[in-house]
DSSP file (Angstrom, degrees, kcal/mol; ACC not computed):
  #  RESIDUE AA STRUCTURE BP1 BP2  ACC     N-H-->O    O-->H-N    N-H-->O    O-->H-N    TCO  KAPPA ALPHA  PHI   PSI    X-CA   Y-CA   Z-CA
    1    1 A M              0   0    0      0, 0.0     2,-0.2     0, 0.0     5,-0.0   0.000 360.0 360.0 360.0 144.7  292.1  172.4   96.6
    2    2 A D    >   -     0   0    0      1,-0.1     3,-1.3     2,-0.0     4,-0.2  -0.468 360.0-139.0 -69.2 134.1  294.4  171.7   93.7
    3    3 A R  G >  S+     0   0    0      1,-0.3     3,-0.9    -2,-0.2    -1,-0.1   0.662  95.9  73.2 -70.4 -15.9  295.5  174.8   91.8
    4    4 A N  G 3  S+     0   0    0      1,-0.2     4,-0.4     2,-0.1    -1,-0.3   0.738  92.4  56.1 -70.0 -21.1  295.1  173.1   88.5
    5    5 A Y  G <> S+     0   0    0     -3,-1.3     4,-2.6     1,-0.2     5,-0.2   0.564  82.1  87.5 -87.8  -9.0  291.3  173.3   88.8
    6    6 A I  H <> S+     0   0    0     -3,-0.9     4,-2.5    -4,-0.2    -1,-0.2   0.915  88.2  48.2 -60.6 -45.8  291.1  177.0   89.3
    7    7 A P  H  > S+     0   0    0      0, 0.0     4,-2.4     0, 0.0    -1,-0.2   0.888 112.8  49.7 -61.6 -36.7  291.0  177.8   85.5
    8    8 A V  H  > S+     0   0    0     -4,-0.4     4,-2.4     2,-0.2    -2,-0.2   0.927 112.6  46.1 -67.2 -44.2  288.2  175.2   85.0
    9    9 A L  H  X S+     0   0    0     -4,-2.6     4,-2.5     2,-0.2    -1,-0.2   0.879 111.8  52.7 -64.9 -37.2  286.2  176.6   87.9
   10   10 A F  H  X S+     0   0    0     -4,-2.5     4,-2.2    -5,-0.2    -2,-0.2   0.924 110.6  46.8 -63.2 -44.7  286.8  180.2   86.6
   11   11 A L  H  X S+     0   0    0     -4,-2.4     4,-2.3     2,-0.2    -2,-0.2   0.900 112.2  50.5 -63.8 -41.8  285.5  179.1   83.2
   12   12 A L  H  X S+     0   0    0     -4,-2.4     4,-2.4     2,-0.2    -2,-0.2   0.906 110.1  50.3 -62.5 -41.9  282.5  177.4   84.7
   13   13 A A  H  X S+     0   0    0     -4,-2.5     4,-2.7     1,-0.2     5,-0.2   0.909 110.1  49.8 -63.6 -42.0  281.7  180.5   86.8
   14   14 A I  H  X S+     0   0    0     -4,-2.2     4,-2.5     1,-0.2    -1,-0.2   0.907 111.0  49.9 -62.7 -41.5  281.9  182.7   83.7
   15   15 A A  H  X S+     0   0    0     -4,-2.3     4,-2.3     2,-0.2    -2,-0.2   0.915 113.2  45.5 -63.9 -43.2  279.5  180.3   81.8
   16   16 A V  H  X S+     0   0    0     -4,-2.4     4,-2.5     2,-0.2     5,-0.2   0.933 114.4  47.4 -66.9 -45.7  277.0  180.3   84.6
   17   17 A V  H  X S+     0   0    0     -4,-2.7     4,-2.4     1,-0.2    -2,-0.2   0.902 112.8  49.7 -63.2 -40.9  277.1  184.1   85.1
   18   18 A T  H  X S+     0   0    0     -4,-2.5     4,-2.5    -5,-0.2    -1,-0.2   0.920 111.3  48.7 -63.8 -43.9  276.7  184.7   81.4
   19   19 A A  H  X S+     0   0    0     -4,-2.3     4,-2.2     1,-0.2     5,-0.2   0.928 113.5  46.3 -62.6 -45.3  273.8  182.3   81.1
   20   20 A I  H  X S+     0   0    0     -4,-2.5     4,-2.7     1,-0.2    -1,-0.2   0.901 112.8  50.7 -64.4 -40.3  272.0  183.9   84.1
   21   21 A A  H  X S+     0   0    0     -4,-2.4     4,-2.6    -5,-0.2    -2,-0.2   0.902 110.4  48.6 -65.3 -41.2  272.7  187.4   82.7
   22   22 A I  H  X S+     0   0    0     -4,-2.5     4,-2.1     2,-0.2    -2,-0.2   0.922 114.2  45.5 -65.6 -44.0  271.3  186.6   79.3
   23   23 A I  H  X S+     0   0    0     -4,-2.2     4,-1.8    -5,-0.2    -2,-0.2   0.930 115.3  47.3 -65.6 -44.3  268.2  185.0   80.7
   24   24 A G  H  X S+     0   0    0     -4,-2.7     4,-1.6    -5,-0.2    -2,-0.2   0.904 112.0  49.8 -63.5 -41.5  267.7  187.9   83.1
   25   25 A L  H  X S+     0   0    0     -4,-2.6     4,-2.2     1,-0.2     5,-0.2   0.885 108.8  52.2 -65.1 -39.4  268.3  190.5   80.4
   26   26 A S  H  X S+     0   0    0     -4,-2.1     4,-2.0     1,-0.2    -1,-0.2   0.866 108.3  51.6 -66.7 -33.8  265.8  188.9   78.1
   27   27 A Q  H  < S+     0   0    0     -4,-1.8    -1,-0.2     1,-0.2    -2,-0.2   0.855 112.7  46.1 -69.1 -33.9  263.1  188.9   80.8
   28   28 A L  H  < S+     0   0    0     -4,-1.6    -2,-0.2     1,-0.1    -1,-0.2   0.876 120.1  37.2 -74.5 -38.0  263.7  192.7   81.4
   29   29 A V  H  < S+     0   0    0     -4,-2.2    -2,-0.2    -5,-0.1    -3,-0.2   0.769  93.6 101.4 -87.3 -28.4  263.7  193.7   77.7
   30   30 A M     <  -     0   0    0     -4,-2.0     2,-0.5    -5,-0.2    -4,-0.0  -0.291  56.4-153.3 -67.1 139.0  261.0  191.4   76.4
   31   31 A R        -     0   0    0      2,-0.1     2,-0.8    -2,-0.0    -1,-0.1  -0.965  15.5-138.0-108.9 124.0  257.5  192.7   75.7
   32   32 A F        +     0   0    0     -2,-0.5    -2,-0.0     1,-0.0     0, 0.0  -0.734  34.6 159.9 -88.8 110.4  254.9  190.0   76.0
   33   33 A R        -     0   0    0     -2,-0.8     5,-0.1     2,-0.0     2,-0.1  -0.817  25.3-154.9-128.7  89.8  252.4  190.3   73.1
   34   34 A P        +     0   0    0      0, 0.0     3,-0.1     0, 0.0    -2,-0.0  -0.376  18.9 170.5 -68.9 144.2  250.5  187.1   72.6
   35   35 A A     >  -     0   0    0      1,-0.1     4,-1.4    -2,-0.1     3,-0.2  -0.976  44.9-113.5-146.2 153.6  249.0  186.4   69.2
   36   36 A P  H  > S+     0   0    0      0, 0.0     4,-0.5     0, 0.0     3,-0.2   0.876 117.6  51.9 -58.6 -37.2  247.5  183.3   67.6
   37   37 A V  H >4 S+     0   0    0      1,-0.2     3,-0.8     2,-0.2     0, 0.0   0.888 108.6  50.9 -67.2 -37.8  250.3  183.0   65.1
   38   38 A K  H 34 S+     0   0    0      1,-0.2    -1,-0.2    -3,-0.2     4,-0.1   0.765 105.5  56.9 -70.0 -24.9  253.0  183.2   67.9
   39   39 A Q  H 3< S+     0   0    0     -4,-1.4    -1,-0.2    -3,-0.2    -2,-0.2   0.577  87.9  97.9 -84.4  -9.9  251.2  180.5   69.8
   40   40 A Q  S << S-     0   0    0     -3,-0.8     2,-0.1    -4,-0.5    -3,-0.0  -0.413  86.3 -96.5 -77.8 154.9  251.4  177.9   67.0
   41   41 A A        -     0   0    0     -2,-0.1     2,-0.5     2,-0.0    -1,-0.1  -0.432  35.3-146.7 -67.9 144.2  254.2  175.3   66.8
   42   42 A Y        -     0   0    0     -2,-0.1     2,-0.5     5,-0.1    -1,-0.0  -0.968  16.2-177.8-120.3 119.9  257.1  176.3   64.6
   43   43 A E  B >   -A   46   0A   0      3,-1.1     3,-2.2    -2,-0.5    -2,-0.0  -0.722  69.4 -60.1-119.9  78.9  259.0  173.6   62.7
   44   44 A S  T 3  S-     0   0    0     -2,-0.5    -2,-0.0     1,-0.3    -1,-0.0   0.844 106.8 -49.1  54.0  39.9  261.9  175.1   60.8
   45   45 A G  T 3  S+     0   0    0      1,-0.3    -1,-0.3     0, 0.0    -3,-0.0   0.421 115.1 114.9  84.3  -2.3  259.7  177.4   58.8
   46   46 A M  B <  S-A   43   0A   0     -3,-2.2    -3,-1.1     3,-0.0    -1,-0.3  -0.810  73.1-112.5-101.3 140.9  257.3  174.6   57.8
   47   47 A P        -     0   0    0      0, 0.0     2,-0.1     0, 0.0    -5,-0.1  -0.501  43.5-102.5 -67.2 138.5  253.6  174.6   58.9
   48   48 A P        -     0   0    0      0, 0.0     2,-0.4     0, 0.0     4,-0.0  -0.413  40.9-166.7 -66.7 133.7  253.1  171.7   61.3
   49   49 A L        -     0   0    0     -2,-0.1    -3,-0.0     2,-0.1     0, 0.0  -0.975  44.8 -13.9-122.3 134.0  251.3  168.8   59.7
   50   50 A G  S    S-     0   0    0     -2,-0.4     2,-0.2     3,-0.0     4,-0.0  -0.170  97.9 -32.2  77.8-168.5  249.7  165.8   61.5
   51   51 A D    >   -     0   0    0      1,-0.1     3,-0.7     2,-0.0    -2,-0.1  -0.552  44.3-130.1 -89.7 151.3  250.1  164.7   65.1
   52   52 A A  T 3  S+     0   0    0      1,-0.3    -1,-0.1    -2,-0.2     2,-0.1   0.696 105.6  64.0 -72.1 -18.2  253.2  165.1   67.2
   53   53 A R  T 3  S+     0   0    0      2,-0.0    -1,-0.3     0, 0.0     2,-0.1  -0.196  74.1 152.6 -99.4  41.5  253.0  161.4   68.1
   54   54 A E    <   -     0   0    0     -3,-0.7     2,-0.3     1,-0.1    -4,-0.0  -0.436  46.8-115.8 -72.4 143.6  253.5  160.1   64.6
   55   55 A R        -     0   0    0     -2,-0.1     2,-0.3     1,-0.0    -1,-0.1  -0.626  27.1-148.8 -83.3 138.5  255.1  156.7   64.2
   56   56 A F        -     0   0    0     -2,-0.3     2,-0.0     1,-0.1     5,-0.0  -0.742  23.3 -99.7-104.1 154.4  258.5  156.5   62.5
   57   57 A S    >>  -     0   0    0     -2,-0.3     4,-1.1     1,-0.1     3,-0.6  -0.343  26.2-121.6 -68.1 151.4  259.8  153.7   60.4
   58   58 A V  H 3> S+     0   0    0      1,-0.2     4,-2.3     2,-0.2     5,-0.1   0.821 111.9  66.0 -63.1 -30.6  262.2  151.2   61.9
   59   59 A K  H 3> S+     0   0    0      1,-0.2     4,-2.6     2,-0.2    -1,-0.2   0.865  95.0  57.4 -59.6 -36.6  264.7  152.2   59.3
   60   60 A F  H <> S+     0   0    0     -3,-0.6     4,-2.1     1,-0.2    -1,-0.2   0.936 109.6  43.8 -59.3 -46.3  264.9  155.6   60.8
   61   61 A Y  H  X S+     0   0    0     -4,-1.1     4,-2.6     2,-0.2    -2,-0.2   0.854 111.1  55.1 -69.4 -34.0  265.9  154.2   64.1
   62   62 A M  H  X S+     0   0    0     -4,-2.3     4,-2.5     2,-0.2    -2,-0.2   0.938 110.0  45.3 -63.1 -46.3  268.4  151.7   62.5
   63   63 A V  H  X S+     0   0    0     -4,-2.6     4,-2.4     1,-0.2    -2,-0.2   0.898 112.9  51.8 -64.0 -39.8  270.2  154.6   60.7
   64   64 A A  H  X S+     0   0    0     -4,-2.1     4,-2.1    -5,-0.2    -2,-0.2   0.920 111.5  46.1 -63.2 -44.0  270.2  156.6   63.9
   65   65 A M  H  X S+     0   0    0     -4,-2.6     4,-2.6     2,-0.2    -2,-0.2   0.899 112.3  50.6 -66.2 -40.3  271.7  153.7   65.9
   66   66 A L  H  X S+     0   0    0     -4,-2.5     4,-2.6     2,-0.2     5,-0.3   0.899 109.0  52.1 -64.7 -38.8  274.3  153.0   63.2
   67   67 A F  H  X S+     0   0    0     -4,-2.4     4,-2.4     2,-0.2    -2,-0.2   0.931 110.7  47.6 -60.4 -45.0  275.2  156.7   63.3
   68   68 A I  H  X S+     0   0    0     -4,-2.1     4,-2.7     2,-0.2     5,-0.2   0.921 111.6  50.5 -63.0 -43.8  275.7  156.6   67.0
   69   69 A V  H  X S+     0   0    0     -4,-2.6     4,-2.1     1,-0.2    -2,-0.2   0.944 115.2  41.5 -60.6 -48.8  277.8  153.4   66.8
   70   70 A F  H  X S+     0   0    0     -4,-2.6     4,-1.8     1,-0.2    -1,-0.2   0.834 113.6  53.9 -70.9 -30.3  280.1  154.9   64.2
   71   71 A D  H  X S+     0   0    0     -4,-2.4     4,-1.1    -5,-0.3    -2,-0.2   0.921 110.4  46.0 -67.1 -43.7  280.2  158.2   65.9
   72   72 A I  H  X S+     0   0    0     -4,-2.7     4,-0.8     1,-0.2     3,-0.3   0.881 109.9  55.4 -66.4 -37.8  281.3  156.6   69.2
   73   73 A E  H >< S+     0   0    0     -4,-2.1     3,-0.8     1,-0.2    -1,-0.2   0.896 106.0  50.7 -62.7 -38.9  283.9  154.5   67.3
   74   74 A T  H >< S+     0   0    0     -4,-1.8     3,-1.5     1,-0.2     4,-0.3   0.763  98.2  66.9 -72.9 -21.7  285.5  157.6   65.8
   75   75 A V  H >< S+     0   0    0     -4,-1.1     3,-1.4    -3,-0.3    -1,-0.2   0.801  88.9  67.7 -64.8 -26.8  285.7  159.2   69.3
   76   76 A F  T <X S+     0   0    0     -3,-0.8     4,-0.9    -4,-0.8    -1,-0.3   0.649  87.2  68.9 -67.3 -12.9  288.2  156.4   70.1
   77   77 A M  H <> S+     0   0    0     -3,-1.5     4,-2.4    -4,-0.2    -1,-0.3   0.741  85.4  69.4 -75.8 -21.7  290.6  158.1   67.6
   78   78 A I  H <> S+     0   0    0     -3,-1.4     4,-1.9    -4,-0.3    -1,-0.2   0.947 100.4  43.2 -65.6 -50.0  291.0  161.1   69.9
   79   79 A P  H  > S+     0   0    0      0, 0.0     4,-1.6     0, 0.0    -1,-0.2   0.886 113.4  54.2 -62.9 -34.8  293.0  159.3   72.7
   80   80 A W  H  < S+     0   0    0     -4,-0.9     3,-0.2     1,-0.2    -2,-0.2   0.930 108.8  47.7 -61.6 -44.1  295.1  157.6   70.0
   81   81 A A  H >< S+     0   0    0     -4,-2.4     3,-0.9     1,-0.2     4,-0.3   0.852 109.0  54.6 -65.6 -33.9  296.0  160.9   68.4
   82   82 A A  H 3< S+     0   0    0     -4,-1.9    -1,-0.2     1,-0.2     3,-0.2   0.837 118.4  33.9 -68.9 -31.6  296.9  162.4   71.7
   83   83 A Y  T 3X S+     0   0    0     -4,-1.6     4,-2.3    -3,-0.2    -1,-0.2   0.087  82.2 116.1-109.9  22.0  299.4  159.5   72.4
   84   84 A Y  H <> S+     0   0    0     -3,-0.9     4,-1.8     1,-0.2    -1,-0.2   0.901  75.3  51.6 -60.7 -42.0  300.5  158.9   68.8
   85   85 A R  H  4 S+     0   0    0     -4,-0.3    -1,-0.2     1,-0.2    -2,-0.1   0.924 112.2  45.5 -61.7 -44.1  304.1  159.9   69.6
   86   86 A Q  H >4 S+     0   0    0      1,-0.2     3,-0.9     2,-0.2    -1,-0.2   0.877 113.7  49.7 -67.5 -36.2  304.4  157.6   72.5
   87   87 A L  H 3< S+     0   0    0     -4,-2.3    20,-0.6     1,-0.2    -1,-0.2   0.777 110.9  49.7 -72.7 -25.9  302.8  154.7   70.6
   88   88 A S  T 3< S+     0   0    0     -4,-1.8    16,-2.6    18,-0.2     2,-0.4   0.201  96.1  82.6-100.3  16.0  305.1  155.1   67.6
   89   89 A C  B <   -B  103   0B   0     -3,-0.9    14,-0.2    14,-0.3     4,-0.1  -0.982  63.8-152.8-123.0 131.1  308.3  155.2   69.5
   90   90 A A  S    S+     0   0    0     12,-3.1    13,-0.1    -2,-0.4    -1,-0.1   0.726  84.9  37.2 -73.6 -21.9  310.1  152.0   70.6
   91   91 A V  S    S-     0   0    0     11,-0.3     3,-0.1     8,-0.1    11,-0.0  -0.792 106.9 -75.1-121.9 165.6  311.8  153.7   73.6
   92   92 A P        -     0   0    0      0, 0.0    -1,-0.1     0, 0.0    -2,-0.1  -0.317  59.5 -98.7 -61.1 146.8  310.5  156.4   75.9
   93   93 A L        -     0   0    0      5,-0.1     2,-0.6    -4,-0.1     5,-0.2  -0.317  27.2-143.5 -66.0 146.2  310.4  159.9   74.5
   94   94 A I  B >  S-C   97   0C   0      3,-2.7     3,-1.4     1,-0.2    -1,-0.1  -0.956  82.4 -20.4-114.3 113.0  313.2  162.3   75.2
   95   95 A N  T 3  S-     0   0    0     -2,-0.6    -1,-0.2     1,-0.3     3,-0.1   0.848 126.8 -55.3  55.5  37.5  312.0  165.9   75.6
   96   96 A G  T 3  S+     0   0    0      1,-0.2     2,-0.4    -3,-0.0    -1,-0.3   0.547 119.7 103.7  78.2   7.9  308.8  164.9   73.7
   97   97 A V  B <  S-C   94   0C   0     -3,-1.4    -3,-2.7    -5,-0.1    -1,-0.2  -0.958  71.2-124.1-125.7 140.7  310.8  163.6   70.7
   98   98 A C        -     0   0    0     -2,-0.4     5,-0.1    -5,-0.2     3,-0.1  -0.681  37.3-111.5 -80.1 130.7  311.5  160.1   69.6
   99   99 A P    >   -     0   0    0      0, 0.0     3,-1.8     0, 0.0     4,-0.2  -0.227  45.0 -83.9 -60.3 153.3  315.2  159.4   69.2
  100  100 A A  T 3  S+     0   0    0      1,-0.3    -3,-0.0     2,-0.1     0, 0.0  -0.314 114.6  16.6 -59.8 135.2  316.5  158.8   65.7
  101  101 A G  T 3  S+     0   0    0     -3,-0.1    -1,-0.3     1,-0.0    -3,-0.0   0.436 102.8  93.0  83.6   0.4  316.1  155.2   64.5
  102  102 A Q    <   +     0   0    0     -3,-1.8   -12,-3.1     2,-0.1   -11,-0.3   0.314  49.1 122.4-107.5   7.1  313.6  154.3   67.2
  103  103 A V  B     -B   89   0B   0    -14,-0.2   -14,-0.3    -4,-0.2     2,-0.3  -0.528  43.3-167.2 -72.5 133.8  310.3  155.1   65.3
  104  104 A S        -     0   0    0    -16,-2.6     4,-0.3    -2,-0.2     3,-0.2  -0.743  30.8-128.5-119.1 168.5  308.1  152.0   65.1
  105  105 A F  S  > S+     0   0    0     -2,-0.3     4,-3.2     1,-0.2     5,-0.3   0.438  83.5  98.1 -91.0  -3.4  305.0  151.1   63.1
  106  106 A F  H  > S+     0   0    0      1,-0.2     4,-2.6     2,-0.2   -18,-0.2   0.905  80.9  46.9 -58.4 -49.9  303.0  150.2   66.2
  107  107 A G  H  > S+     0   0    0    -20,-0.6     4,-1.3    -3,-0.2    -1,-0.2   0.920 119.9  38.3 -61.3 -46.7  301.0  153.4   66.7
  108  108 A L  H  > S+     0   0    0     -4,-0.3     4,-2.4     2,-0.2    -1,-0.2   0.903 116.0  52.7 -70.9 -41.5  300.0  153.8   63.0
  109  109 A G  H  X S+     0   0    0     -4,-3.2     4,-2.2     1,-0.2    -2,-0.2   0.879 105.3  55.3 -62.0 -38.7  299.4  150.0   62.6
  110  110 A E  H  X S+     0   0    0     -4,-2.6     4,-1.9    -5,-0.3    -1,-0.2   0.909 111.3  43.6 -60.9 -43.2  297.1  149.9   65.6
  111  111 A M  H  X S+     0   0    0     -4,-1.3     4,-2.9     2,-0.2     5,-0.2   0.861 110.4  55.6 -72.8 -34.7  294.9  152.6   64.1
  112  112 A L  H  X S+     0   0    0     -4,-2.4     4,-2.1     2,-0.2    -2,-0.2   0.902 109.0  47.7 -63.7 -39.3  295.0  151.1   60.6
  113  113 A V  H  X S+     0   0    0     -4,-2.2     4,-2.2     2,-0.2    -2,-0.2   0.925 112.6  49.5 -64.3 -44.6  293.7  147.8   62.1
  114  114 A F  H  X S+     0   0    0     -4,-1.9     4,-2.2     1,-0.2    -2,-0.2   0.924 113.4  45.7 -59.9 -45.8  291.0  149.7   64.0
  115  115 A M  H  X S+     0   0    0     -4,-2.9     4,-2.7     2,-0.2    -1,-0.2   0.835 109.6  55.2 -69.4 -31.9  289.9  151.6   60.9
  116  116 A A  H  X S+     0   0    0     -4,-2.1     4,-2.4     2,-0.2    -1,-0.2   0.912 109.7  46.4 -65.7 -41.7  289.9  148.4   58.8
  117  117 A I  H  X S+     0   0    0     -4,-2.2     4,-2.1     2,-0.2    -2,-0.2   0.914 113.8  48.9 -64.9 -42.2  287.5  146.7   61.3
  118  118 A L  H  X S+     0   0    0     -4,-2.2     4,-2.0     2,-0.2    -2,-0.2   0.903 112.2  48.3 -62.9 -42.1  285.4  149.8   61.3
  119  119 A F  H  X S+     0   0    0     -4,-2.7     4,-2.6     2,-0.2    -2,-0.2   0.877 108.9  53.5 -66.9 -38.4  285.4  149.9   57.4
  120  120 A A  H  X S+     0   0    0     -4,-2.4     4,-2.2     2,-0.2    -1,-0.2   0.903 109.4  49.0 -62.8 -40.3  284.5  146.2   57.3
  121  121 A G  H  X S+     0   0    0     -4,-2.1     4,-2.4     2,-0.2    -2,-0.2   0.894 110.7  50.7 -64.2 -39.8  281.5  146.9   59.5
  122  122 A F  H  X S+     0   0    0     -4,-2.0     4,-2.0     2,-0.2    -2,-0.2   0.925 110.7  47.8 -64.0 -45.1  280.5  149.8   57.4
  123  123 A I  H  X S+     0   0    0     -4,-2.6     4,-2.7     1,-0.2    -1,-0.2   0.894 110.7  53.8 -62.1 -39.8  280.7  147.6   54.2
  124  124 A Y  H  X S+     0   0    0     -4,-2.2     4,-1.9     1,-0.2    -2,-0.2   0.939 111.4  42.6 -61.1 -48.8  278.7  144.9   55.9
  125  125 A I  H  X>S+     0   0    0     -4,-2.4     5,-2.1     1,-0.2     4,-0.6   0.823 113.6  53.8 -70.6 -27.9  275.8  147.2   56.9
  126  126 A W  H ><5S+     0   0    0     -4,-2.0     3,-0.9    -5,-0.2    -2,-0.2   0.936 110.6  45.3 -67.0 -46.2  275.9  148.8   53.5
  127  127 A K  H 3<5S+     0   0    0     -4,-2.7    -2,-0.2     1,-0.2    -1,-0.2   0.819 109.2  56.3 -67.5 -30.6  275.6  145.4   51.8
  128  128 A K  H 3<5S-     0   0    0     -4,-1.9    -1,-0.2    -5,-0.2    -2,-0.2   0.633 113.6-120.1 -74.6 -13.7  272.8  144.4   54.2
  129  129 A G  T X<5 +     0   0    0     -3,-0.9     3,-1.3    -4,-0.6    -3,-0.2   0.687  68.6 138.5  85.2  18.6  270.8  147.5   53.1
  130  130 A A  T 3 <S+     0   0    0     -5,-2.1    -4,-0.2     1,-0.3   -64,-0.1   0.700  70.1  55.4 -71.2 -17.3  270.6  149.0   56.6
  131  131 A L  T 3  S+     0   0    0     -6,-0.5     2,-0.3    -5,-0.2    -1,-0.3   0.397  82.2 108.0 -95.4   3.1  271.3  152.5   55.1
  132  132 A Q    <   -     0   0    0     -3,-1.3   -69,-0.1     1,-0.1     0, 0.0  -0.649  53.6-159.9 -83.3 135.8  268.4  152.4   52.6
  133  133 A W              0   0    0     -2,-0.3    -1,-0.1     1,-0.2   -74,-0.1   0.675 360.0 360.0 -88.8 -18.3  265.5  154.7   53.5
  134  134 A D              0   0    0    -75,-0.1    -1,-0.2     0, 0.0    -2,-0.0   0.498 360.0 360.0 -87.2 360.0  262.8  153.0   51.4
């Protein structure tokens, strides 16, 4: 097995052992005292109103889908940020640094184009009224 995976496996083992220990400890310490108030549904401090199978407006789902789309689009910025030095240097990096006079606009320009397209999409859905709740 590759030695690079040992820290990851160690972290995974700690997470699993901690989760099992917390669940086991709560089962040992907990006293079960059922009461009618405890058996009711709890919704962020608000008393539950209506049926759980209530219909939602299509606008709710539209806003949710748009949020997911824009959220996924911003995740694409993470790999760009990780390779920004390599993308903004016209020659290969030397000891992790771009040589003097070899800095290019490519890395920044690429992200500016991506963000301009993303912003244009945002303006489009804003003008179409997809973000309105009423």
